[in-house]
N, C-alpha and C positions, 0 to 999 in steps of 0.2 A: 424581683424575681430570682430566684436561687438557680443555679445551673441544672440543679436534678430537677426541679417544679418543670423548668423550661422543657427539657427532654423528655418528661413524662408527657407534657401537654403536646410537644410535637409528636411523639408515639402515637396518641390517641387522634390526632388529626390526621396522622398517614394511614393509621387504620381504618379510619371513617372514608377517606378517598379512596383507598384500596375497595372497600366494600361497595361504594358508589360506583366504581368504574367496572367492578364484576357483576352488578345488576343492569348495566347497559345491555342493549341487545345490538352487539356490532356485527356487520356482516362479516363472513369468513371470505378470505380470499385466496384464491387458488390461481398459484403462479405456474407458468407453464415450464415443461421441464428444460426447454430452451434458455429461458430468463435463468432458471435455477443454475443452468450449467454455467452460463456467462457469470453470474455472479460469484459462484465458486472459483472459476479462474481467476477473476478478479481480487478476491480475496486472498489466493495462493499467491499472486502477482504482488500484492501489497505486504506480503510480510518477507519479501527478499530485500535484503540490505542496499541493493542498488535500486532501489523503485525510485528514489527522490532524483535520483540523476537522470532516469529514463520517462518521467511522467509525461513529457509534452513531446511532439514530435520534433521541434527545434532542438530539444535537449538530447534526445536520441539521435539526431543526424549529428549534432556537436561531438558526441561520445564516439559515434562510428568514426568520422573524421579524424578525430584525436589517436583513437586506437590505430586506423590505417598510417597515420603519419610516423608513429611508432613503429609499427612493421617495416614501413618502408625504410626507415632510417637505419634500422637493424639490417635488414638487407643489403643495403647499398654500402654498410661498413664491411659486411661480411665479402660483398663482392670486391669492394678495395684491397682486402688481404689477399683475396685470390690473385689479382691482377698483380699485385707485389709480389708474389711467389713466383710468378710466371716469368717477371722481368727483371 
């Protein structure tokens, strides 16, 4: 079988499958506005570049602690400089 005849057969099969699916009577699902709002918020959060860092509560806590330690380190360093100038 040539690649072009394979693609032709695949396209026909795909069209037949799509037609079969369109003929089915599937129930329409109505989602609540609360659910839609939550999903929109989740999708927006997933688009953020730092999403993989804060996906779980443990990772979020670890990031918070790391940032807190960095801030404390800079704060202590600035305090040391102030005390050195006083004495």
